[in-house]
N, C-alpha and C positions, 0 to 999 in steps of 0.2 A: 507461464514463465518458467524458464529453465535456469537453474542456478547450480553449477557444478561444485557443491560444497566440498566434495572429496578432493578438489584441487586447490582449495584455499586454506590459508591459515596455518600452514605447517612451518616450523622453524626453518629458516633459510630461504623461504619464499619471499619475494618482494612484497606480497600482500600481508605478511605476518606482522602483527603488532604485539610486541611483548608487553607484559604489564603484570601487576599483581592485584589481586582482589583486596577489598577492604570493607570495613563496616559502613563507610559513608557517614554522612551527617544527617541527623534528623532533628526536627524542631516540633515540639508539641504546642498546639495552640490552645487557647482557653476561651474562645468565642462561643456565644450561645445564640440561638435563634435560627430563624429560617434563612437559608441561603437565597441568593438572587441569580436570575438567569442573565448572564452577561452577553448573550447572543453569539458566543464564540463557536457554538456547534450549529451545523446546518444539517437538517434532516436528509437522510440517505436518498429519499424519493425526490428531493429537489436537485441533487447533484448527479444522479444516475444518468439522466439524459445528456448532460454535458459530456460526461466521460464516454458514453456510448457513441455520441456524434464525433468526438475527437478520434476515437479508435477507428471508426469507419472512414473518416476523412484521411487519416494517416495510411490506412490500408489502400485506399484508392490512389494516393499520391506516390506510392513507392512500389517497387516490385516485391511482391510477396507471393509465394506459391498458393495456388487455389486452396489446397488442403489446410494451410495455415489460416487463410482468410475465413474459411468455414469454421475452423476451430475457434477463432476469436469471436465471430458472430454468435456461435453456440454458447460460448462462455458468457458473453454479455446478456444473451437471452435468458440464461439460467439465473442471472443476478437481478433481472427485471423486478422491481418492487410491485408491479401491477399484476404479476402472476400469482 
């Protein structure tokens, strides 16, 4: 993925959002005991195939240079949890 960070976030640019930092708010809990698994997390190995299939389908449906298609395939191959 290409993100031209040198072009974003300068004062005067439409993409610039001014603001000031702060300490934020914190809240300390006092609970004890074992936590519980709420099922919000999905293991990487279960979602990898879906993302890979979606990427390949998208590459096939639109015009993308061959070199970029190879790059995307190589990228997802490098992320494969089975390797």
